[in-house]
N, C-alpha and C positions, 0 to 999 in steps of 0.2 A: 454263382460260381460253378465251374465245371464239375461234372460228375466223373469220378475216376474209379475204375475197377482194378483191384489189386488181386492177382492170382498167384498164390504161393502156398506150398504144402507145409511150410513152417509157420505155426501160429505166432511165434515170437516176432518173426520178420514182418508178418502182416500187422501185428500190433504196433510196431515201431513206425512202419510206413503210414498206417492209418492215423496214428497220433500226429505225425508231422504234417500230413496233408489236411487233416481236420483242423489243426491249429491255424492253418493258413486260410481256413474257411471253405475248403472243398468238401463236397459230398463224396463219401467213400463207400463203395460196395466191395465186399470181400468174397473170394472163392478159395476153397482149400485144395482144389485140384482142377486140372484142365477141363474135364467134363462139366463140372459145375460152372467153371469160368465161361465156357461156351454158352451154357443156358442163360447165365446172367448177362452176358454180353448181348445176346439176342433180345432179352426181355427188358433190360435196363437202358440199353443204348448209351453206354458211357462215352464221354468225350475223349478219354484216354484210357489205355489199358497198360498197367504195369505188370509184367509177366516174368515169372521165374522160369527160365528155359531149362533149368536143371531138374525139373520135376520128372517123375517117371514117364509121364505121357510125352515129354519132350526130349528125353535122354537120347533116344535113337537119332533124332535129327542132329543133336549136338555132337554125338560121337562120330557121326559121318561128316563133320565139318560144314554142316548146313545151318548152323545156329543163327546166322544173320537174317535168314528169311523164315525161320521156324514160326515165329509169332504170326506173321502174315499168312503163312500156309494154314495154320490152325484156325485163324479168324479171317478167312479171305473175303467174305461178303460184307463184313462190318464197315469197311472203309473208314476205320478209325486208327489213329496213331497208336502204335504199340511200342512200349519201352521194354526191352528184354534184358 
């Protein structure tokens, strides 16, 4: 099954997403902030990244109306799908 990285600063949200994905048989890796997410994305090479774009690291991009590309700007070299 695909490996999915969940990046969210809210532990409850991560728990819900992890539960749903693991229940379907996916391997789930979690990060509590954007910096840790970058590290895990590089080391774990997930098939998909589920990213909270409202985290402090991403708030500026969102506030300036650039939210649609924020995930790919933060993770440009990964060439992995990001769901923000």
